[in-house]
N, C-alpha and C positions, 0 to 999 in steps of 0.2 A: 652452232651450238654455243650457248652462253657459258661463260666460266661460272662454276658454282663452288662454293666453299662449304664443306661439311664441318659443322661445329660440334665437337664432342662435348657433351654435358659433363661437367665435373661433379662427381659425387664424393662425399667425404669417405675416407677409408674407415672401415670398421675395425675398432680396437676392442677386442673382448675384455682386456684388463680394465679399461675404463668403464665398460658396462658392469663388470663385476664389482668395482669400487662403488659405483652408484647404487647398485642393488644392496650392498652391505650397508651403505649410509642410510638407505631407506629403512632397512630392518632395524638399525641402531636407533634411528629417530622414533620409530614405532615403539620400541622398548622403553625409550627414555620419556616418551610423551606423558606418562602418568606422573613423572617427577617434575615436569615443567610448570611454571606458574602461568596464569592466563596471559600476562604481559609477554612472557617468553614465547608462548605459543603464537600470539598475535605477530610478534616480530618474525618468527619463523615462517609464518604464512606469507608475510609481506616479502621476505627474502626469496621465497620459492615462487612468487608471482612474477614472471618475466616482464609483464607489462608495467607493474608497479615499480620494479627495479629500473626499468628503462626510463620511466617518467622521473623517478628520483634522481637518476644520473643526469638527465637533461636539466632538471631544476637546479642541481648543484653547480653544473657548468655555467648556467645562466647567472646564478648568484655570484660565482667567482669572477665573471666578466663584468659585474656591476649592473646587470639587468635585474633590478629589484622592483617590487611593487609594495606600496604601503599596505600594511595589514588591514587597515580599515577599508581599503578599496576592494580587497578580496572578499570580505564578509559583507 
């Protein structure tokens, strides 16, 4: 019989207090939405978009390391 290793999948622990904080933040944002400018709403949408934030972070790291492209080349 061959040796076998059982790998236990790690699952993140559930923290109810974090869930409650997130729920309250969503409620607050919904209530404040009518007071935000279109620019603020657009910024908020970007910050809530995980893919957009990931791409922005990657781009900033590339810029910091000197990996830049001319503006004319991009357009």
